[in-house]
N, C-alpha and C positions, 0 to 999 in steps of 0.2 A: 504494500500500500504506500501512499504518499507520506509526506511529513506532517499531515494533519488528519483529523477525523471529524465526524459530525459533532463530537463532544467539544471540539475546540471552537466551534462557532458560537458567538454571543447571542444566542436566541432570545434571551431575556431583554435585550436592547431593541427588539423589533418595534418600529414606530409606524403604525398604519397610516398616520397623517402624511408621511413622506413617501408613500407609494405612488409612483407615477403610472397611470393606466397603460400608456404605450410601452413602457419598459416592462411592466408586468406581462404583457402579451409576448414580448420577446423572451422573457425568462421561462414562461410556460413552454414555448416551442423549444428552447435550448435544452430544457430538462428532458425532453423526449429524445432528442438527438444524442445527448450524452448517455442516457440510460441504455442506448443501443450499443454501448461499448462491448458487451459480451459477444454480440454477433460479429462485430468487426474484428475482435480478437480471434475468434474462431476462424474467420476468413483468412486473417494473416497467418495463423498457424498452419492452415492448409497450404497456402501459397509458399510458405517457407518450411515445408515439411523436411525434416532431416537436419535443420539448423537449430540445434538445441539451445544455443546461446541466444539467438533471436527469439525463439518461441517462449523462453522464460521471460524475456523482456516484454514481449507482446502480451502475455498473460497478466503481468503486473500492470502494464499500461491499461488493459481492458478493465481491470479492477478499479483503477483510479478514475477512469471515465464513468463507470457506474456510480462511484461515490459522488462525482460532480452532479450527475443526474438526480441522485437522492437529495443532495443539499439544495439544489435549485427547486426541486419538486416540493420539498418541505417548506421552503420560503414562499413559494407560490400558494401553497395551501394556507399559510398564515395571512398572506395578502388577500386571498380570495377563498374563504372557507368552502365555497361551492365547487371549487376545482378538485376533481378526482384525478389525481396524478396516475394512479394505477390503471384506471379506465382509459385515460388518454394515451398512456403507453401502449395499451392493448390495441387501441384504434390505429396508432401509428405503425406498429409492427405488422398489423394485419394488412396494411395498405402499402408498406414500403419494406421490402425484404432484401437483405444482403444475401449473396450467393454463398451459403454456408458450406457447400461441397466443392467449391472452387479449388483447383490445384495449380492454376496458372493465373497470374495477376491480370486484372482487366487492363492494365497498362502495357502488358506484353512481356515484362521481365521483372525480376526482383529489384534490380537497381531502379528501374522506372517506378515501381511501386513505392520505393523509399523516397524518391524525389517527390512524388505526389503526397506522401504522408508528411513530409517536411512543409509542403505548401499548406496543407490543412492545419498543421500546428501553428504555422505563421499566422493564419487567419484567426484561429481561435484565441491565441495569446493576445493579439491586438484587439479583438472583439471584447474579451472579458475585461481588459484594461479600460477600454472605452466605456463599457457598462458601469464599471466601478466608479469611474470619474463622473459619469453622467447622473448617477443616482444619488439622492440625498439620504436614502434609507440605510442606516448603519449596518444592519445585518447583511443586506445584499452586497454592500460594498466589501465587507469582510469576505464573503463567499467568493465574489468575483476576483478579488485579489489573490486568494488561495488558488483558484482555478487558473488564473493567468500565469502564476508562477509555475504551476504544474505543466502547463502547456509549453512554456519555455524549456523546461526539462525534457519534455517529450520531443520537442524539436531537436534538441541536442542528441537525444537518444537515437532518433531515426537518422540524423546526419552521421553519427558515429558508425552505424551499421551500413549506411550508404557508402562510406569510404571503403568498407570491406569488399563491396560488390562492384564498385566502379571499374577497377582495374581488370577484374576477371571478365566483365561483360563489355569492357571497352566502350562504355557509354560516355561520349564526349559532351562538350558544351552545348552543341546544337540539339542533341537528343534530350539533354536535361531541360533546356529552354523550352522545347516543344511540349514536354510533359508539364512543366510549370504553367505555361500559358493555357494549356488545355484544362488543367485543374482549376485555375483561376476563373476561367469561363464557366466552369460548373458551379460557381458560387451561388448561382440562382437556379439550381437544379431542383428536381422533384423532392429530394430529401428535405431541404429546408422549407419548400413550399408546402409539402404535405404535413410536415411537423407543425407548421404554423396553423394550418387548417385543423389538424387533429386536436390541437391544444385550445384553439380559440373559436372555432366555428363548427362545433360538433353536429349541429342539426342540418347544416347547409350541405348541398351537394358540392363536392370538391371541384373547384375550378382552378387549375394550376396558375394561369395567368393572373387572375385576381389575387390569389393567395400570395404569389411571389411579389406582386406590387405592394400589397399591404405590409408584408414582411420587410421588404427593402426600404420602404418609406420610413418605417420606424427605426430600422437598424442603422441606416445611413445618418440619421439625425444625431446619433450618439458619438460619431467619430469626429475627431479633430485632426488637424494636419499632423501633429506629432505621432498619432497612432498610425497613420498611413506611412509616415516616414520610417517608423520602426519596422513595419511589415515589409516595406520595400527592401530595407537592408537585409532582412532575413531571407527574402526570396533571392536576392542577388548572391548571397552566400551559398544557398542551396544549389544554384546552377553553376557555381564555380567562378563568380566574378567578385572583384573587390567592392565592398559595399560603400566605401567612402569616396569622396571626390565628385567630379562633375557628373558622372553617370548616375550616381545615386541621387543627386539633386534634381537632375532632369527627370528621372523615373518617378521621383516623389511628386514633382510638380504635375506631371502628366496624370498620375494616379489620383491625386487630390482633386484636380480640376475635373477629371472624368467622373469622380464620385459626386462632386457638387452639381455638376451638370445633370447627372442622372437623378439626383434628389430633387432638383428644381423641376424637372419634367414630371416626376411622380407627384410632387405637391400640386402642380398645376392641374394634373389629371384628376386628382382627388377633389380639388376645389370645384 
């Protein structure tokens, strides 16, 4: 497990007056995705069958992801006593399934899978840092800070194992960059859209486009430029580039302007 448990969270400091409804919607969705850690760990263990070192790490990673989901789900129940976390998780897993029997990465190779995992951990570490800073509710801030720290460790974990596979698979810069770009484009995929729907629109028919718009509109609001900058640095490292210097500044500016442009469009559409 990680360096913290649910008992380390200051639950007695919960302040319902500081719960922001939009952030609550995001936390409900995030709790479902994180709770799915067991399935992802099983998928990774299948893809990396025979690599005992990585399998042990993946199992510990999965347990920590489940703990994230439990913490977020418990907070969501405090904020909204009508929220049934277990029922929402069941809806989510019924509609979004990881291939538990896979023996080959959906990315095509183990090194490519590890690049993709680095990109995911980059996104989650930035996201939970942004949530912690955007929320005024003290318990959620504590939870998100713990999770963000875990996700940084997970990023380092996957990068360490990536180094083991890069030379054997001869996956160069362009191959890593292609995987990274592909995974970033998937940030508005069915997993997040359906999690948002399962957590927040239980009675409505699932509409992917409207669900992802509702999710993205709320999620993009919590980001600030420094969150994007940190994420860009981590992505550049994962693909084998130096994160500092002109390239990093340009990539950050492009990513930040792109996010603000997307948010502006979503806000206009909602209005």
